[in-house]
C-alpha positions in Angstrom: 112.6 99.6 101.3 111.3 97.7 104.3 114.8 96.7 105.2 115.9 100.4 105.1 112.8 101.4 107.1 113.5 98.8 109.8 117.2 99.7 110.0 116.6 103.4 110.4 114.0 102.9 113.2 116.3 100.5 115.0 119.1 103.1 115.3 117.3 106.4 115.5 116.5 107.1 119.2 112.8 106.6 120.0 110.6 105.4 122.9 107.3 103.6 122.6 104.1 105.2 124.1 102.8 101.8 124.8 105.2 100.3 127.3 103.8 96.8 126.7 105.3 97.0 123.2 109.1 96.3 123.1 111.1 99.2 121.6 113.1 98.7 118.4 115.7 101.1 119.5 116.4 99.4 122.9 116.7 95.9 121.4 120.1 94.2 122.0 122.5 94.7 119.1 122.7 90.9 118.6 118.9 90.7 118.1 119.0 93.7 115.8 121.6 92.0 113.7 119.7 88.8 113.5 116.5 90.6 112.5 118.2 92.7 109.8 119.8 89.5 108.4 116.4 87.8 108.2 114.8 90.7 106.5 117.7 90.9 104.1 117.4 87.2 103.2 113.6 87.1 102.8 113.1 90.6 101.6 116.0 91.2 99.3 118.4 88.2 98.7 115.9 85.4 98.1 113.5 87.4 95.9 116.4 88.9 93.9 117.9 85.5 93.4 114.6 84.2 92.2 114.2 87.0 89.7 117.7 86.4 88.3 116.8 82.7 87.8 113.6 83.7 86.1 115.5 86.0 83.8 118.2 83.4 83.0 115.4 81.0 82.1 113.8 83.7 80.0 110.6 83.7 82.1 110.9 87.4 82.2 112.5 89.6 79.5 114.2 92.1 81.9 114.9 92.2 85.7 112.7 95.3 85.9 109.8 93.3 84.4 108.6 95.9 82.0 105.8 93.8 80.6 102.7 93.7 82.7 102.2 90.0 82.0 105.6 89.1 83.5 104.8 90.5 86.9 102.3 88.0 88.3 104.8 85.2 89.3 107.4 87.7 90.7 104.7 89.3 92.8 103.6 85.9 94.1 107.2 85.2 94.9 107.4 88.4 96.9 104.1 87.5 98.6 105.4 84.0 99.5 108.7 85.3 101.0 107.0 88.1 102.9 104.3 85.8 104.3 106.8 83.1 105.3 108.9 85.7 107.2 105.7 86.9 109.0 104.8 83.3 109.9 108.4 82.7 111.1 108.2 85.6 113.5 104.6 84.7 114.5 105.4 81.1 115.5 109.0 81.5 116.7 108.4 84.7 118.7 104.7 84.7 119.6 102.7 86.9 121.9 104.5 90.2 121.1 108.0 89.0 122.2 109.4 91.3 119.5 108.3 94.8 118.6 105.1 94.8 116.7 106.7 96.3 113.6 108.8 93.1 113.1 105.5 91.3 112.5 103.6 94.1 110.7 106.3 94.9 108.1 106.4 91.5 106.4 102.6 91.2 106.7 102.1 94.5 105.0 104.5 93.4 102.2 102.5 90.2 101.7 99.1 92.1 101.6 100.5 94.7 99.2 101.9 92.0 96.9 98.7 90.1 96.7 96.6 93.2 96.0 99.0 94.2 93.2 98.6 90.7 91.7 94.9 91.6 91.2 95.5 95.2 90.1 98.2 94.0 87.6 95.5 92.4 85.5 94.1 95.9 85.0 97.1 98.2 84.9 100.9 98.0 85.3 101.1 99.5 88.7 104.5 101.0 89.8 106.4 98.7 92.1 109.1 101.2 92.6 106.6 103.7 93.8 105.2 101.0 96.1 108.6 100.8 97.8 108.5 104.5 98.5 104.9 104.1 99.8 105.9 101.4 102.2 108.8 103.5 103.5 106.6 106.6 104.1 103.7 104.7 105.5 105.8 102.8 107.9 107.7 105.9 109.2 104.3 107.7 109.7 102.8 104.8 111.7 106.0 104.3 113.7 106.3 108.0 114.6 102.6 108.2 115.8 103.4 105.5 118.4 106.6 107.1 119.8 107.0 109.5 122.7 110.0 111.0 121.0 111.1 110.6 117.4 113.0 112.7 114.9 110.2 113.7 112.6 112.6 114.8 109.9 112.8 111.1 109.1 109.3 111.2 107.8 110.2 114.2 105.6 113.1 112.2 104.2 110.8 109.3 103.5 108.5 111.5 101.5 111.4 113.1 99.6 112.7 109.6 98.7 109.2 108.7 97.5 109.0 111.8 95.4 112.4 111.2 93.8 111.5 107.6 93.0 108.1 108.6 91.5 109.7 111.4 89.5 112.4 109.0 88.1 109.7 106.5 87.0 107.8 109.2 85.2 110.9 110.8 83.7 111.9 107.4 82.3 108.4 107.0 80.9 108.1 103.6 82.6 104.6 104.4 84.0 101.7 106.8 83.6 101.1 109.2 86.5 98.1 107.2 87.5 100.1 104.0 87.8 102.8 105.7 89.9 100.4 107.5 92.3 98.2 104.4 92.6 101.3 102.3 93.5 102.4 104.7 96.1 99.0 105.3 97.6 98.1 101.7 98.1 101.4 100.8 99.6 101.4 103.8 101.9 97.9 103.0 103.2 98.5 99.3 103.8 101.9 99.8 105.4 100.5 102.6 107.6 97.4 100.6 108.7 99.3 97.3 109.3 102.0 99.0 111.4 99.6 101.2 113.3 96.9 98.6 114.2 98.7 95.3 114.3 97.9 92.8 115.8 94.3 93.8 115.0 93.1 91.9 118.1 92.8 88.8 115.8 96.0 87.0 116.5 
């Protein structure tokens, strides 16, 4: 979902209210391609490959990790890749060289993952719903900071979230509480990170 969110906001016309923050839309195509590749490697390819290896070594029973006890290590893997990607951008492109969302998206993924590791000891929170929450939270935070933006994108984000949550409930994979909790936490963290980064701390 973060990759989809980033791709959409790179190619939908927009203009930053804060002129000190570089615009995603006006980035050179070469830079866009490099960023998308990095997000694909660290956010999709590497975690997916890790999960397949875990499945083949019978560390998890299914790729979907239906058992709550199987989710801790995969969540830590997602945290690791997200945080490494954040640090890569932070040290290779410091001082806001890139649009703030390039830093905030992987950071929000890392924060969400580590929070879910803790919550997982209590209940099997929906990771699919979390993906929808990240998408919607990011779109909302991004739109607030633009002079012009197609707000129908936000509606599409909520529709996708709703369909994902409906599917998880229809398949009886989670309780309503687990689905709504997964979405709400991810939405809140993604929204806050992408709205307030760099938090005046970095």
